[in-house]
C-alpha positions in Angstrom: -8.6 -28.0 -9.6 -7.2 -24.4 -9.6 -3.6 -24.5 -8.2 -4.4 -21.6 -5.9 -7.4 -23.4 -4.5 -5.3 -26.6 -3.9 -2.6 -24.6 -2.1 -5.0 -22.7 0.1 -7.1 -25.8 0.9 -10.3 -24.1 -0.2 -13.0 -25.5 -2.5 -13.8 -22.4 -4.5 -12.1 -19.2 -5.5 -14.5 -16.5 -6.7 -13.4 -15.0 -10.0 -13.3 -11.5 -8.6 -10.6 -12.3 -6.0 -6.9 -13.0 -6.2 -3.7 -13.1 -4.2 -2.7 -9.7 -2.8 0.4 -8.5 -1.0 -0.2 -5.4 1.2 2.9 -4.0 2.8 2.5 -2.3 6.2 -0.7 -4.0 6.9 -0.7 -4.2 10.7 -2.0 -0.7 11.6 -3.7 2.4 10.2 -4.7 2.5 6.6 -2.8 -0.7 5.8 -4.8 -2.7 8.3 -8.1 -1.2 6.9 -7.0 -2.2 3.4 -6.3 -5.8 4.6 -9.6 -6.0 6.4 -11.5 -4.8 3.3 -9.8 -7.2 1.0 -10.4 -10.1 3.3 -14.1 -9.1 3.6 -14.3 -9.2 -0.2 -12.8 -12.7 -0.5 -9.2 -11.9 -1.4 -6.2 -14.0 -0.3 -4.2 -11.4 1.6 -0.5 -11.5 2.5 1.1 -8.7 4.5 4.1 -7.7 6.5 5.2 -5.0 8.9 8.1 -4.2 11.2 5.9 -5.4 14.1 2.7 -7.3 14.6 -0.5 -5.9 16.2 -3.7 -7.0 17.8 -5.5 -6.9 14.5 -2.8 -9.3 13.0 -3.3 -11.7 15.9 -7.1 -11.6 15.4 -6.8 -12.4 11.7 -4.3 -15.2 12.4 -6.6 -16.8 15.0 -9.7 -16.6 12.9 -10.6 -20.1 11.6 -12.5 -18.6 8.7 -9.3 -17.0 7.4 -7.1 -20.1 7.6 -5.3 -20.3 4.3 -6.5 -16.9 3.2 -4.2 -14.7 5.4 -0.4 -14.8 5.8 1.8 -12.4 7.8 5.5 -12.0 8.5 7.4 -9.5 10.6 10.1 -7.8 8.5 11.6 -4.5 7.5 10.6 -3.2 4.0 14.0 -1.7 3.5 15.9 -5.0 3.8 16.3 -6.4 0.3 17.0 -10.0 1.1 14.1 -10.2 3.6 11.7 -8.7 1.0 13.0 -11.1 -1.7 12.5 -14.1 0.6 9.1 -13.0 1.6 7.9 -12.7 -2.0 9.3 -16.2 -2.8 7.4 -17.6 0.2 4.1 -16.0 -0.9 4.6 -17.3 -4.5 5.4 -20.8 -3.2 2.4 -20.8 -0.8 -0.2 -19.5 -3.2 1.2 -20.2 -6.6 0.8 -16.6 -7.9 0.7 -12.9 -7.0 -2.1 -11.0 -8.6 -1.9 -7.6 -6.9 0.5 -5.5 -4.8 -0.5 -2.6 -2.6 2.6 -0.6 -1.5 1.5 0.9 1.7 4.4 0.6 4.1 5.8 4.0 5.2 7.1 6.0 8.1 6.8 9.7 8.9 9.4 12.1 10.3 8.3 15.7 10.8 10.3 18.7 12.0 12.3 21.7 10.8 14.1 20.7 7.6 17.4 22.4 8.6 17.5 20.2 11.8 16.7 16.9 10.2 19.3 14.3 11.0 21.1 12.2 8.4 19.7 9.0 10.0 16.1 10.2 9.8 16.5 11.2 6.2 18.1 7.9 5.2 15.4 5.9 7.0 12.7 7.8 5.2 14.3 7.0 1.9 15.0 3.4 2.8 11.4 2.6 3.9 9.1 4.9 1.9 10.9 4.8 -1.4 13.5 2.1 -1.3 11.1 -0.4 0.3 8.5 0.2 -2.4 11.2 -0.2 -5.1 12.5 -3.5 -3.7 9.1 -5.0 -3.2 7.7 -3.9 -6.5 10.8 -5.2 -8.4 10.4 -8.7 -6.8 6.6 -8.8 -7.4 6.9 -7.5 -10.9 9.2 -10.3 -11.8 6.4 -12.8 -10.9 3.8 -10.7 -12.7 5.9 -10.6 -15.8 5.9 -14.4 -15.9 2.1 -14.4 -15.4 1.7 -11.6 -18.0 -0.9 -10.0 -15.7 -1.1 -8.0 -12.5 -2.0 -4.8 -10.7 0.1 -2.5 -8.5 -1.3 0.3 -6.3 1.1 2.7 -4.7 -0.1 4.6 -1.6 1.4 8.0 -1.8 0.1 11.3 -0.3 -1.1 14.7 -1.3 2.0 16.2 0.4 3.9 14.7 -2.5 1.8 17.0 -4.7 1.5 20.1 -2.7 4.0 19.8 0.1 3.5 20.6 3.8 5.6 22.6 6.3 7.7 20.3 8.4 7.4 17.3 6.0 9.9 18.1 3.3 11.7 14.8 3.4 8.6 12.7 3.8 7.0 14.7 0.9 10.0 14.0 -1.3 9.6 10.2 -0.8 5.9 10.4 -1.6 6.6 12.4 -4.7 9.1 9.8 -5.8 6.3 7.3 -5.9 4.5 9.3 -8.6 7.6 9.0 -10.9 7.8 5.3 -10.2 4.1 4.9 -11.0 4.2 6.7 -14.3 7.4 5.0 -15.5 6.3 1.5 -14.5 2.9 1.9 -16.1 4.7 2.6 -19.4 7.2 -0.2 -18.9 4.9 -2.9 -17.7 1.7 -2.1 -19.7 2.6 -4.3 -22.6 2.5 -7.3 -20.3 -0.9 -6.4 -19.0 0.4 -5.1 -15.7 -1.3 -1.9 -14.5 0.3 0.5 -12.1 -1.5 3.3 -10.4 -1.2 5.5 -7.3 -3.5 6.9 -4.7 -2.7 10.2 -3.0 -4.8 10.4 0.2 -5.2 13.6 2.2 -4.6 13.7 5.9 -6.3 10.7 7.5 -7.6 9.9 11.0 -4.8 7.3 11.7 -1.9 6.9 14.0 0.3 8.9 11.7 -1.9 12.0 12.1 -2.1 11.8 15.9 1.0 14.0 16.1 -0.7 17.0 14.5 -1.1 20.0 16.7 -4.7 21.1 17.1 -3.9 24.3 15.2 -2.5 22.2 12.3 -5.6 20.0 12.3 -8.0 23.0 12.3 -5.9 24.6 9.4 -6.2 21.4 7.4 -10.0 21.2 8.0 -10.5 24.8 7.0 -8.6 24.2 3.7 -10.5 21.1 2.9 -13.8 21.8 1.1 -15.5 18.8 2.7 -14.4 20.2 6.1 -12.8 17.2 7.8 -9.8 14.9 7.8 -10.3 11.7 5.8 -10.6 8.2 7.2 -9.1 5.0 5.9 -12.7 3.9 4.9 -12.6 6.8 2.4 -9.6 5.3 0.7 -10.0 1.5 0.7 -12.8 1.4 -1.9 -10.5 3.2 -4.3 -7.8 0.6 -3.7 -10.3 -2.2 -4.5 -11.5 -0.4 -7.6 -8.0 -0.2 -9.0 -7.6 -3.9 -8.5 -10.9 -4.7 -10.2 -11.9 -5.4 -13.8 -13.8 -2.1 -13.7 -10.4 -0.3 -13.9 -9.0 -2.5 -16.6 -8.2 0.4 -18.9 -6.7 2.6 -16.1 -2.9 2.8 -15.6 -0.3 5.4 -14.8 -2.8 7.5 -12.9 -2.7 9.4 -9.6 -6.1 9.3 -7.9 -6.4 12.0 -5.2 -8.6 11.2 -2.2 -8.5 14.4 -0.1 -11.9 15.9 0.3 -11.0 18.6 -2.3 -7.9 19.9 -0.4 -5.9 20.1 -3.6 -8.8 21.2 -5.9 
């Protein structure tokens, strides 16, 4: 019997599914990614700095026993990330996909940004992605197969007033994506990134009404995006339909950067 099936206590594992780690899966876009992957039969492991009502619902759902695993941890703490990846590997026997979604936002005038805010953005948004990807890539190298999706942002491409440091961390994910796609491709590990536009999530609630209207005016489709606009692209990049796609940045922004 398939080792993954034995560990998870299930009788069958559809060929289209696998084991996925989604960082920052308790809220917003991350929670929608987790829900979508669970709905499509994946085994989903996630972590965030805090739990949420959605996490508690998934944990209590009998239908998801053995298919969902969550821990509370900080993406910027190397040893915690390393331990988490070991636990996932031990519980499920393999790691097929990684979705790097965990991020924080800090906005404000660049000249007034504090050192601590800047360091925290670097530690979580870029450093956390680096740490988690390194640990997961080691497992995928052994397997000689895997898929990595980095969730970036269009502000990493075009910038946005008041988000200089955040934009810099998201732009850093593009360099990481391109370089890892070249480095890991020979081992059949694909690495891509998604650059969503402004989405209707908790992270956009701080936008002033004037900023919101400005974004809508500059977007050809005339609205902010939703997590549901992004999650099918995540799933596509994890599927066999994208088997010859790596090193790419896919923008999902309603045409804002067209």
